[in-house]
N, CA, C and O atoms as a GROMACS GRO file, in nm:
protein
  300
    1MET      N    1   0.085  -0.117   0.000
    1MET     CA    2   0.000   0.000   0.000
    1MET      C    3   0.090   0.123   0.000
    1MET      O    4   0.181   0.134   0.082
    2ASP      N    5   0.064   0.214  -0.090
    2ASP     CA    6   0.145   0.335  -0.100
    2ASP      C    7   0.059   0.454  -0.062
    2ASP      O    8  -0.024   0.500  -0.141
    3ASP      N    9   0.080   0.505   0.059
    3ASP     CA   10   0.001   0.618   0.107
    3ASP      C   11   0.083   0.745   0.116
    3ASP      O   12   0.036   0.845   0.171
    4GLY      N   13   0.202   0.743   0.065
    4GLY     CA   14   0.285   0.863   0.063
    4GLY      C   15   0.362   0.889   0.191
    4GLY      O   16   0.431   0.990   0.202
    5ILE      N   17   0.351   0.799   0.288
    5ILE     CA   18   0.425   0.815   0.413
    5ILE      C   19   0.544   0.721   0.408
    5ILE      O   20   0.528   0.599   0.404
    6GLY      N   21   0.662   0.778   0.407
    6GLY     CA   22   0.782   0.697   0.403
    6GLY      C   23   0.824   0.652   0.541
    6GLY      O   24   0.818   0.730   0.637
    7THR      N   25   0.865   0.527   0.551
    7THR     CA   26   0.912   0.476   0.680
    7THR      C   27   1.062   0.455   0.678
    7THR      O   28   1.117   0.391   0.768
    8ASP      N   29   1.127   0.508   0.577
    8ASP     CA   30   1.272   0.498   0.569
    8ASP      C   31   1.336   0.609   0.653
    8ASP      O   32   1.281   0.718   0.664
    9GLY      N   33   1.448   0.580   0.709
    9GLY     CA   34   1.522   0.682   0.782
    9GLY      C   35   1.469   0.703   0.923
    9GLY      O   36   1.375   0.637   0.967
   10GLU      N   37   1.531   0.796   0.991
   10GLU     CA   38   1.498   0.824   1.131
   10GLU      C   39   1.358   0.884   1.147
   10GLU      O   40   1.284   0.846   1.238
   11MET      N   41   1.321   0.976   1.059
   11MET     CA   42   1.190   1.039   1.070
   11MET      C   43   1.079   0.937   1.045
   11MET      O   44   0.974   0.942   1.109
   12GLY      N   45   1.101   0.846   0.954
   12GLY     CA   46   1.003   0.739   0.929
   12GLY      C   47   0.983   0.651   1.050
   12GLY      O   48   0.871   0.611   1.080
   13LYS      N   49   1.093   0.621   1.120
   13LYS     CA   50   1.084   0.540   1.241
   13LYS      C   51   1.006   0.614   1.349
   13LYS      O   52   0.929   0.553   1.424
   14VAL      N   53   1.025   0.745   1.358
   14VAL     CA   54   0.951   0.826   1.455
   14VAL      C   55   0.802   0.822   1.424
   14VAL      O   56   0.720   0.807   1.514
   15VAL      N   57   0.768   0.835   1.296
   15VAL     CA   58   0.627   0.833   1.255
   15VAL      C   59   0.564   0.700   1.291
   15VAL      O   60   0.454   0.696   1.346
   16VAL      N   61   0.632   0.590   1.261
   16VAL     CA   62   0.580   0.457   1.292
   16VAL      C   63   0.564   0.440   1.443
   16VAL      O   64   0.464   0.384   1.489
   17THR      N   65   0.661   0.487   1.521
   17THR     CA   66   0.654   0.476   1.666
   17THR      C   67   0.537   0.554   1.723
   17THR      O   68   0.465   0.505   1.810
   18VAL      N   69   0.517   0.676   1.675
   18VAL     CA   70   0.407   0.759   1.724
   18VAL      C   71   0.272   0.697   1.688
   18VAL      O   72   0.182   0.692   1.771
   19LEU      N   73   0.258   0.651   1.565
   19LEU     CA   74   0.132   0.589   1.524
   19LEU      C   75   0.106   0.460   1.602
   19LEU      O   76  -0.009   0.431   1.636
   20SER      N   77   0.210   0.383   1.629
   20SER     CA   78   0.194   0.261   1.708
   20SER      C   79   0.150   0.293   1.850
   20SER      O   80   0.063   0.225   1.906
   21ALA      N   81   0.209   0.395   1.910
   21ALA     CA   82   0.172   0.435   2.046
   21ALA      C   83   0.027   0.481   2.050
   21ALA      O   84  -0.046   0.449   2.144
   22ALA      N   85  -0.015   0.557   1.950
   22ALA     CA   86  -0.154   0.603   1.945
   22ALA      C   87  -0.250   0.485   1.930
   22ALA      O   88  -0.356   0.483   1.992
   23ALA      N   89  -0.213   0.388   1.847
   23ALA     CA   90  -0.298   0.270   1.828
   23ALA      C   91  -0.309   0.190   1.957
   23ALA      O   92  -0.418   0.143   1.991
   24GLN      N   93  -0.199   0.173   2.029
   24GLN     CA   94  -0.203   0.100   2.155
   24GLN      C   95  -0.288   0.173   2.259
   24GLN      O   96  -0.364   0.109   2.332
   25ALA      N   97  -0.277   0.304   2.266
   25ALA     CA   98  -0.357   0.382   2.361
   25ALA      C   99  -0.505   0.369   2.328
   25ALA      O  100  -0.588   0.353   2.418
   26GLU      N  101  -0.540   0.375   2.201
   26GLU     CA  102  -0.680   0.361   2.161
   26GLU      C  103  -0.731   0.221   2.192
   26GLU      O  104  -0.845   0.205   2.236
   27TRP      N  105  -0.648   0.120   2.171
   27TRP     CA  106  -0.688  -0.018   2.201
   27TRP      C  107  -0.717  -0.033   2.350
   27TRP      O  108  -0.814  -0.098   2.388
   28ARG      N  109  -0.633   0.026   2.434
   28ARG     CA  110  -0.657   0.020   2.579
   28ARG      C  111  -0.787   0.089   2.616
   28ARG      O  112  -0.862   0.040   2.700
   29ARG      N  113  -0.815   0.203   2.553
   29ARG     CA  114  -0.941   0.274   2.581
   29ARG      C  115  -1.061   0.189   2.540
   29ARG      O  116  -1.161   0.184   2.612
   30ILE      N  117  -1.051   0.123   2.427
   30ILE     CA  118  -1.160   0.036   2.382
   30ILE      C  119  -1.182  -0.077   2.481
   30ILE      O  120  -1.296  -0.108   2.516
   31LEU      N  121  -1.074  -0.140   2.528
   31LEU     CA  122  -1.086  -0.248   2.626
   31LEU      C  123  -1.148  -0.198   2.756
   31LEU      O  124  -1.233  -0.265   2.814
   32GLU      N  125  -1.106  -0.081   2.802
   32GLU     CA  126  -1.162  -0.025   2.926
   32GLU      C  127  -1.312  -0.002   2.912
   32GLU      O  128  -1.389  -0.038   3.000
   33ARG      N  129  -1.352   0.060   2.801
   33ARG     CA  130  -1.495   0.088   2.781
   33ARG      C  131  -1.574  -0.041   2.768
   33ARG      O  132  -1.686  -0.050   2.819
   34THR      N  133  -1.518  -0.140   2.700
   34THR     CA  134  -1.587  -0.267   2.685
   34THR      C  135  -1.605  -0.335   2.820
   34THR      O  136  -1.713  -0.384   2.851
   35ASN      N  137  -1.500  -0.337   2.900
   35ASN     CA  138  -1.508  -0.400   3.032
   35ASN      C  139  -1.604  -0.324   3.124
   35ASN      O  140  -1.677  -0.387   3.201
   36GLU      N  141  -1.605  -0.192   3.116
   36GLU     CA  142  -1.701  -0.114   3.195
   36GLU      C  143  -1.843  -0.148   3.153
   36GLU      O  144  -1.931  -0.161   3.238
   37GLY      N  145  -1.866  -0.162   3.025
   37GLY     CA  146  -1.998  -0.200   2.976
   37GLY      C  147  -2.040  -0.337   3.024
   37GLY      O  148  -2.156  -0.358   3.059
   38ARG      N  149  -1.947  -0.431   3.025
   38ARG     CA  150  -1.978  -0.565   3.075
   38ARG      C  151  -2.016  -0.559   3.222
   38ARG      O  152  -2.113  -0.622   3.264
   39GLN      N  153  -1.940  -0.485   3.300
   39GLN     CA  154  -1.969  -0.474   3.443
   39GLN      C  155  -2.106  -0.410   3.466
   39GLN      O  156  -2.182  -0.456   3.550
   40LEU      N  157  -2.136  -0.305   3.392
   40LEU     CA  158  -2.267  -0.240   3.405
   40LEU      C  159  -2.379  -0.335   3.367
   40LEU      O  160  -2.484  -0.337   3.432
   41TYR      N  161  -2.359  -0.414   3.262
   41TYR     CA  162  -2.461  -0.510   3.221
   41TYR      C  163  -2.488  -0.610   3.332
   41TYR      O  164  -2.603  -0.643   3.360
   42ILE      N  165  -2.381  -0.659   3.396
   42ILE     CA  166  -2.397  -0.757   3.504
   42ILE      C  167  -2.475  -0.695   3.619
   42ILE      O  168  -2.569  -0.757   3.670
   43VAL      N  169  -2.437  -0.576   3.660
   43VAL     CA  170  -2.505  -0.510   3.772
   43VAL      C  171  -2.651  -0.481   3.738
   43VAL      O  172  -2.740  -0.508   3.818
   44HIS      N  173  -2.675  -0.428   3.620
   44HIS     CA  174  -2.813  -0.397   3.581
   44HIS      C  175  -2.898  -0.522   3.571
   44HIS      O  176  -3.015  -0.519   3.610
   45SER      N  177  -2.843  -0.631   3.521
   45SER     CA  178  -2.923  -0.753   3.511
   45SER      C  179  -2.953  -0.809   3.650
   45SER      O  180  -3.061  -0.864   3.672
   46MET      N  181  -2.858  -0.795   3.744
   46MET     CA  182  -2.884  -0.841   3.881
   46MET      C  183  -2.994  -0.756   3.945
   46MET      O  184  -3.084  -0.810   4.009
   47VAL      N  185  -2.988  -0.626   3.928
   47VAL     CA  186  -3.090  -0.537   3.984
   47VAL      C  187  -3.225  -0.566   3.920
   47VAL      O  188  -3.327  -0.568   3.989
   48TYR      N  189  -3.227  -0.587   3.790
   48TYR     CA  190  -3.352  -0.617   3.720
   48TYR      C  191  -3.416  -0.744   3.776
   48TYR      O  192  -3.537  -0.748   3.798
   49ARG      N  193  -3.335  -0.847   3.799
   49ARG     CA  194  -3.389  -0.972   3.852
   49ARG      C  195  -3.444  -0.952   3.993
   49ARG      O  196  -3.547  -1.010   4.029
   50ILE      N  197  -3.377  -0.871   4.073
   50ILE     CA  198  -3.426  -0.844   4.209
   50ILE      C  199  -3.560  -0.771   4.202
   50ILE      O  200  -3.654  -0.806   4.273
   51LEU      N  201  -3.569  -0.670   4.116
   51LEU     CA  202  -3.692  -0.592   4.106
   51LEU      C  203  -3.806  -0.673   4.048
   51LEU      O  204  -3.923  -0.645   4.078
   52LYS      N  205  -3.777  -0.771   3.966
   52LYS     CA  206  -3.880  -0.856   3.907
   52LYS      C  207  -3.919  -0.970   4.000
   52LYS      O  208  -3.995  -1.059   3.962
   53ASP      N  209  -3.866  -0.969   4.124
   53ASP     CA  210  -3.894  -1.072   4.224
   53ASP      C  211  -3.859  -1.212   4.177
   53ASP      O  212  -3.923  -1.309   4.215
   54GLU      N  213  -3.757  -1.221   4.095
   54GLU     CA  214  -3.710  -1.353   4.056
   54GLU      C  215  -3.623  -1.409   4.168
   54GLU      O  216  -3.573  -1.335   4.253
   55THR      N  217  -3.605  -1.537   4.165
   55THR     CA  218  -3.521  -1.600   4.265
   55THR      C  219  -3.380  -1.544   4.253
   55THR      O  220  -3.318  -1.548   4.147
   56PHE      N  221  -3.332  -1.494   4.363
   56PHE     CA  222  -3.200  -1.430   4.364
   56PHE      C  223  -3.116  -1.494   4.473
   56PHE      O  224  -3.143  -1.475   4.592
   57THR      N  225  -3.016  -1.568   4.434
   57THR     CA  226  -2.926  -1.628   4.532
   57THR      C  227  -2.789  -1.567   4.514
   57THR      O  228  -2.736  -1.561   4.403
   58PHE      N  229  -2.733  -1.524   4.623
   58PHE     CA  230  -2.603  -1.458   4.616
   58PHE      C  231  -2.493  -1.554   4.573
   58PHE      O  232  -2.396  -1.514   4.508
   59VAL      N  233  -2.507  -1.680   4.610
   59VAL     CA  234  -2.402  -1.776   4.575
   59VAL      C  235  -2.390  -1.789   4.424
   59VAL      O  236  -2.281  -1.780   4.369
   60SER      N  237  -2.503  -1.812   4.358
   60SER     CA  238  -2.496  -1.831   4.213
   60SER      C  239  -2.455  -1.702   4.142
   60SER      O  240  -2.377  -1.707   4.047
   61ASN      N  241  -2.505  -1.589   4.188
   61ASN     CA  242  -2.469  -1.464   4.123
   61ASN      C  243  -2.324  -1.427   4.149
   61ASN      O  244  -2.257  -1.370   4.062
   62ASN      N  245  -2.273  -1.458   4.268
   62ASN     CA  246  -2.132  -1.432   4.295
   62ASN      C  247  -2.044  -1.520   4.207
   62ASN      O  248  -1.938  -1.476   4.162
   63ALA      N  249  -2.087  -1.643   4.184
   63ALA     CA  250  -2.010  -1.730   4.095
   63ALA      C  251  -2.010  -1.673   3.954
   63ALA      O  252  -1.907  -1.674   3.887
   64ILE      N  253  -2.124  -1.624   3.909
   64ILE     CA  254  -2.132  -1.562   3.776
   64ILE      C  255  -2.042  -1.439   3.772
   64ILE      O  256  -1.969  -1.418   3.675
   65TRP      N  257  -2.047  -1.359   3.877
   65TRP     CA  258  -1.966  -1.237   3.884
   65TRP      C  259  -1.818  -1.272   3.875
   65TRP      O  260  -1.743  -1.208   3.802
   66ARG      N  261  -1.775  -1.374   3.951
   66ARG     CA  262  -1.634  -1.414   3.948
   66ARG      C  263  -1.594  -1.463   3.810
   66ARG      O  264  -1.486  -1.430   3.761
   67ASN      N  265  -1.680  -1.542   3.745
   67ASN     CA  266  -1.648  -1.591   3.611
   67ASN      C  267  -1.638  -1.476   3.512
   67ASN      O  268  -1.549  -1.475   3.428
   68ASN      N  269  -1.728  -1.379   3.523
   68ASN     CA  270  -1.724  -1.266   3.431
   68ASN      C  271  -1.600  -1.180   3.456
   68ASN      O  272  -1.539  -1.132   3.361
   69LEU      N  273  -1.563  -1.160   3.581
   69LEU     CA  274  -1.443  -1.083   3.610
   69LEU      C  275  -1.319  -1.153   3.556
   69LEU      O  276  -1.229  -1.089   3.502
   70ALA      N  277  -1.316  -1.286   3.569
   70ALA     CA  278  -1.201  -1.361   3.518
   70ALA      C  279  -1.192  -1.347   3.366
   70ALA      O  280  -1.083  -1.330   3.312
   71SER      N  281  -1.305  -1.353   3.299
   71SER     CA  282  -1.302  -1.340   3.153
   71SER      C  283  -1.266  -1.198   3.111
   71SER      O  284  -1.201  -1.179   3.008
   72MET      N  285  -1.307  -1.098   3.189
   72MET     CA  286  -1.273  -0.960   3.156
   72MET      C  287  -1.123  -0.935   3.173
   72MET      O  288  -1.062  -0.861   3.096
   73ARG      N  289  -1.064  -0.998   3.275
   73ARG     CA  290  -0.921  -0.979   3.296
   73ARG      C  291  -0.840  -1.038   3.182
   73ARG      O  292  -0.731  -0.990   3.151
   74GLN      N  293  -0.892  -1.143   3.120
   74GLN     CA  294  -0.820  -1.206   3.010
   74GLN      C  295  -0.824  -1.119   2.885
   74GLN      O  296  -0.743  -1.137   2.795
   75GLY      N  297  -0.917  -1.026   2.880
   75GLY     CA  298  -0.920  -0.930   2.772
   75GLY      C  299  -1.009  -0.969   2.663
   75GLY      O  300  -1.021  -0.896   2.564
   0.00000   0.00000   0.00000
């Protein structure tokens, strides 16, 4: 792909490094927002079940919470 940006020489290496750092920062932000959304979904679904008077056991929900946290940590 020829986009007119040269990666030869010192300035090219700087450009690649800066773009890589920006991409990594954006990826981290995406992961943070995704994990926050997952956590909110879990909390909201637990509250919804409580308000709907469904059977709510802390043991099963804590197990679900632990499994979800483990999967979120894996990314």
